[in-house]
Each structure stands twice: as structure tokens, then as C-alpha cells.
N, C-alpha and C positions, 0 to 999 in steps of 0.2 A: 100924192106924196105920202100921206098917212097910210094908205093901203100898202105901199111899198115897204115902209118901216115895219108894219105888223107882220108882213110876209117874211121879212128878214129875221125877226125875233123867233117866229115859229120854226124856221129852218134850223136856227142855232140850237133851240131847245131839243128838237128831234135828233139832231146830230150829236149833241153832247148832253145826254140825259143826266149825268152826275151833277151838272151845274145846278139842276133844279133841286138837288138833295143836299147841298152844302149847308143849308140852314136847318136841316132836319136830322133824323136818325139814319145811321148806316143800315142798309138792308141786305147787303151781300158782300162777301169777301172771297176772292178767288172763285168767283162765280158760284159761291155756295151761300144759301140763305143764312141770315143772322137773326136769332130769336130777339123779339122786341121787348122782352122782360128787362126792366132797368136793373143794372148791376148794383151791388152794395159795395161799401168801402172794403178794399183789399182783394176783390175778385179780379180775375183776369179772363180773357176770352179763350175758350177751349173748344175743341172739336168733338162732337158727339157722333161717333161712327155709326151707331145704331139708328138714330133719328136723322142722320145726314144733315146736321145743322150745327152752326156755331152757337155756343151758349156761355153765359157767365158762370165761372166756377172758381173755387179756392185752390191756390197752389202754395202751400207752406211746407218747406222742407225741414225735417227734424222736429216738428211740433206735433201735438196731438189735438186736432180740432174736435169739436163735439162729435161723439160717436166713434172716434178713432183712438187707438192705443198703440203703444210700443213703437213710436217713431213713424207712424203712418201719416199719409196726407190725402186730402180729398181732391185728387187731380183727375178722377174719372167721374163722369156723369152719365147716368143711364138715360134711356129714352123718355122716362117720365120726368127727367130733370132733377133726379135725386143723386146726391154725391155718394160715391162708394169709397171705402178705405182700402188703400193698397200701400205696400211698403214703398217708402220714398226711394230706396235703392233701385227698385224696378223702374220707377219713373225717371230717375236720373239716367239710368242705362238707356231708356227709350229716347230721352231727349238728346243725350250726347252721342250715342252709338257705342259699340263695344270698344273700339280702339281708344276713343277719347275718354270713355269711362275708366278704362284701365290706367290711363295716364293721370286722370284726376285722382283716382284712389291711391296711386303710387305717390303723388305729391303730398298726400296726407299721411304717408307712411303707414297705410292700412293694408298693404298688399298681403300681409301674412295674418291678418286678424279676421276671424271667421264670423264674428258677431257685430260687424260694423253697422248693421241695421238698427242697432240700439242707439238712439240719439243721446241717451243719458250718459254714454261713455265719454262725451265731451264735457258735460257739465259736472259729472261726478265720476271721475276716471277710476272705477273699480273694475279690474279685469280678472275674471275667474276662469278663463279659457286656457288653451294650450298654445304656447308659442312654437310655431313650426320652423324648423331649421331651413333657411333659404338654400336654394341649390344654385351652384355656379356663380361666377363673378367674384372679383377680388374685393375683399372687405365686406362681403355679405355675411353678417353675423346675426344671431337671433336677438341679442341684447347688447347694447353699447352704452357705456357711461362716459360722459364728457368731463374731463378734468376741470376742477374749479375750486373755489374756496369753501371750506366747510361752514355750516351754519353757525352763527354766533351762539345760539342756544341749541344743544342737542335735541333731536326729535326722535322719539322712540320708533323703531322699525325702519329708520332711514339708512340707506346705503349712500356713501359719499366717496368720491374719488378725487385725490389731489396728487398730481404728478405721478409718483410711484407708490403712493400709500392708499390702501383701501380700508374704509371704516364701516362699521355697523353699530348702530345705537340700540342698546338694550332698554327694556321697559323700566327696570329698577334704576332709579336716579332721575331721569334717564342718563345712561352713561355711554359715551362714545368709546368703542373698542377698536383697536387696530388689528386687522386680520393679518396673521403671520403666514409667510410662505416657507417652503422647505429651505430656501437659502437666506432666510431673514436672520438678522442678528437680534436676539432677544435680550433686552435690557430691563432694568427696574426690578421690582420684586418678583421673584420666580414663583410660578404657579405650583400648587401642590400636586405632586405626581404619585400615582399608586401603581403597584405592580413592579415588575423587574424590567427596566428599559434595556433594549438591545442596541448596541452601537453598530453603525454600518461598518462593513469590512474596510479595513485600511485606516480607520479613525485613530488619531493620535491624541492622547490627553496631555494637556500642557499644565504643569503645576503652577499655581498662582504665586505671585510675589506679595509677601505680607506687607511690604512697605515699612513705614515707621510706626511701630506699635506703641500704645500707651502703656503705662505701668500696669502690672497685673500678673496673672499666673497663666502659663501655657499648660493647659490640662489635656487629658486623654493621651498621656504619654506613657506607653506600656513600660513597666519596670522602673519608672521614676515617679515620685509622688507629686511633683509639680515643679515647673521651671519658672521662677519669677522673672518677668521681663523688666529690664531697666529702662526707665523713661528716656526718650531721645535716641535710643539705639535702633539700628535697622537689622532685621533678620531676613535673610534671603534663603529660601529653601528650594532646592531643585530636586528632580527625580532621582538623582544620584547621591544625595546627601543622606548619609546614615545617621541614626540617632546619636551614636557615640560621637560623631563629628560635630553634630549640632551642640551636644553637651560641652564639647571641648572649646566652644566659642566663648571663653570666659569673659572677653571684653564686651560681649553682646548679651550674655545671660547671667543672671545671678544664680550660680550653681547651688543646688541644695547643700547646706552646710556652711555656706558663706555667711559672714556676720553682717548685720545691718544695725546702724545707729539711728534711732528715731530722733525726730526734732525735739528740742527742749520745750517743756510745758510745766509751769509751776504747779498746775493742778494734778500732775502725775505723782506728787509727793504729799502724802497726807498721814493721818494717825487715826487710831481707833478712839472712840468716845470724843472728848472735847479738847484733847491735847493738840497742839499745833506743831508742824514741822516746816520750817522755812528753808527751802533749797533754792539757791540762786543759780543762774546758768553757769557762772564761773565755778560753782561748787561741784559740778558734775565732771569728774575726770574720765570715768568710763560708764557708759550705759549702752549695752548692745545685746543683740539676740540673734539666734540662729534657729532655723526650723528644718527638721528632716522628717518628712511624713507627718505623723501626729505627735512628734517629740519636739519640745521647745526648750532651749537653754538660754537663760538670761544671766548676764554678768554685770555687776555694778561696782562703782567706787565713788563714794560721795564724801567730800571733805568739807570741813569748816561750816557745817549746817547749824541751824538754831532751833532749839526746842523750847516751847512755852505753853501757855494756857493751863488747863486743868490736867495735871500729869497722869499718864496711863502707861501701859506696858508694851505697846506695839507701834512701830513706825511702818508705813505702807508705801510701796512703789507699785504703780499701776502696771499690769501686764501689757506689754506693747503689742502692736499689730491687732488690737481689738480682740485678742484671744481670751478664751476662758479655760481654766484648769478643769479637768474631768474628775480628779480625785485628789485627796490630801497627800502631799509629798513634802519632804524636808530637804534642806541643803545646808552645807557648812558655811560658817562665816570665817573669812580670812582675818578679819580684824573688826572689832567693835569698840569704839571709844565713846563713853558716856560722860559728857562734860569733862573732857581731858583725862578720864580714868579708863584704862583698858579693862574691858569686861568680857567674859566669855558669852557667846550668844549663838543663835541659829536663825535660819530663815525658813519659810514654809509657804505653801499654797493650800487653800481649802477646796473641797469638792464644789464645783460650780462657782469657784471664786474668780474674781477679776483683779486681785491685788496680791503682791508678794509681801508677806508680813516679816518684820525683823524684830526679834525679841531677845532680851537678856536671858542668859542661861537659867537664872533663878526666877524668871517670870516677874521680876520686880518692876516697879515703875521707873521710867527714865527720869533723869535729873534735868531741871531747867538749865539751858546753856545758851551762850551767844557765840556763834561761830566756833563751837568746841565739841561738836558731835560728828564722828566719822564712822562710816559703815562700808566694809569691803566684803563682797560675797559673790556666790554663784549658785544657781539652782537649776536642775533639769526636771521637767515634769510633762505629763501628757496633756494635750490640748484637744479641743473639740474639732 
């Protein structure tokens, strides 16, 4: 019985030799010998075609093992068991085959990039090559931006695309700029243009609507010194509106020569030296002015005013509209009553003066009065 069992075991071992190696090292693969050098961590089994033997080797895609640079890998081992550096692209091509390699490259969108062998393009995507225009196929473009939301903080050098707007961010700021197209509507502050612009054939210019202007003066009007705009009025100018027609809009413009009454201010009525002149709002019957070019005319009628303080010889009315007389000029007094006594007098402005002086004909001092001094007059003079 014992001999029978020993014979059976021997037959099984001879028939199935791999059973006797299951507890030891592999010696053959695909009927090719396997080197018995123990592999290190990270190595894989590779075929050495020169030595005709399977050996342990390193296979790292996109890295630079010792002795290798530029995205190479040690997937080749020579007969001496020494690794050699070759481009990982060639190894991938060898492993996948031409058709599968092309599909793999296309899936990474690298079909038009000629320097994909540089593994650093994935970790530090700086591309200095030339983008090649693809051929054939709908939607085949060299560069495509996907619409999205612009960055919260502008980044210098960034292109951004949102719906129908394309942006580029400059270094200064950095500032995000909107790229304008030929059919874009340009709004905001206009850029400074130099040279003589040429309008496209058939272009029609549309005159702007001024809307509701504030008070002020309409300038640059040839033949007219200035058109004062009345607050709250609307002026609409069309291409067919002549200047004379615009001037005729008396309800909308204060035509040169029209009279203006300034608001009352007690500080507009003073005296020279230490004399005081009290003019209340109700004392001002007339106080108006008109301006034509550089000529100003002021008319006044003050009744029942009061004179006091240290008496002197000149009452003063402030020139309205913040104007300044350019030279000394005189005007006639229609009536001057000094403390209920009718007295001859005259009015004047001084060179660079801002007041109209009112003086008795004899240059004498005024008499103190209470609601008994009246002055009527008019003066025309040159202004700045």
C-alpha cells in the first residue's frame, strides 16, 4: 500500500510540475525564462528582447527617474540589466498600438499639440508652440472658449467669455476690459481719438436731444455772445433747426438783452467806510440787469431805506451775477432823496470794482435817516 501511494505522488509531480513550484519563485512565463533577481518596490515585469528573458524594470509615465529627463521613462532594459531612458510617448505607442494611441491622444485634446512629450505641460501649462488649424469636420476650431462667469477678482492677462461679451484683463489695475466688435454699441466715457475719422458710406448722423438743461449759458454760438438757459426748460435741437429759430424760442431761452431780477440779499447793500445802509426786501422796488456781450446795464429803485453809523459819502449796491467792472464809468441818477431832501447825485463803477457807488453831487456825506433815503438810477458799463 505504501509503495502504491508513493508511485501515485511521483506520477502527479511529473505530470504537473507547476504544483511543485507554487511555494517558490516563478521561473518561466509564456515559456520564457524569468530572471531570479528580486524586484524592488514599484518595479514591474518587462521583456528584455536582447537577452531573451523577463526582468524587473521601472515603468513610470510622465516622470523623470534617475538618469532620465524631459518626460522619459525607464521602460527599456538592455542585456546587462541596465535601464535606458526613452520618451514615454514611444512606449505608450508601443503598448497601445497606433489606432488606440491616436484615440488616447484625442481624448486628451492633444491631437494638434506637437510637444505633448513634455510632461510638464500638465503640471505647469505654459505653451509656446504654434496652434495648428484643424482640417475638416464641423466645429473643428483651433481655440474655443466656454461661456461662464468672470472671475470675482480680475487676473492680468486673462481672456474671459460670458454669453456675448469677451473680456481681456490688463496688467495695470489689473483692469478687465470689454472687447468691442464692429457692431458693438459703445457706452460710457469715450476714448480719446486722434486723426481724422472716416465715416462708412451711407452713415447718417443723428443730432442729440439736449433734454432738460440746468441754468447756465449756451456757448460757442457764432454771432451771439451767449444764450442763458432758463432752469426747467427743455431745448430740442434738430438737424433742421436754424440758429435764428433757436433764438426765437423766447419761452425756452433767455435772449441776450432780456432783464433778470436777482434774489434779494441784505448783504448786497452796503456803504464805504463805517456808515450803514439798511435796505429791507420791501424797500426794493426795482433791481434788475441785462447783459449783451461784455456790456451790462443795471437799473435800481430803492425806497424808504435807512442810513446810520459813522456817516460818509457813498452808498453801494453789489454788481449782480458776480460780475466785475473793467473800467470806471458813470451813470445818471433819476432821483436821490437824502433823509427826505431831494439832492442831485450820480452813480459810478470803479475799474476792477464789484459795487455800484451812489454819491451826492457835492460829494458830501449822507444824513442819518430812518426809512427816509430813496435812490433811483441806471448805469451801463463794461464787464469782464
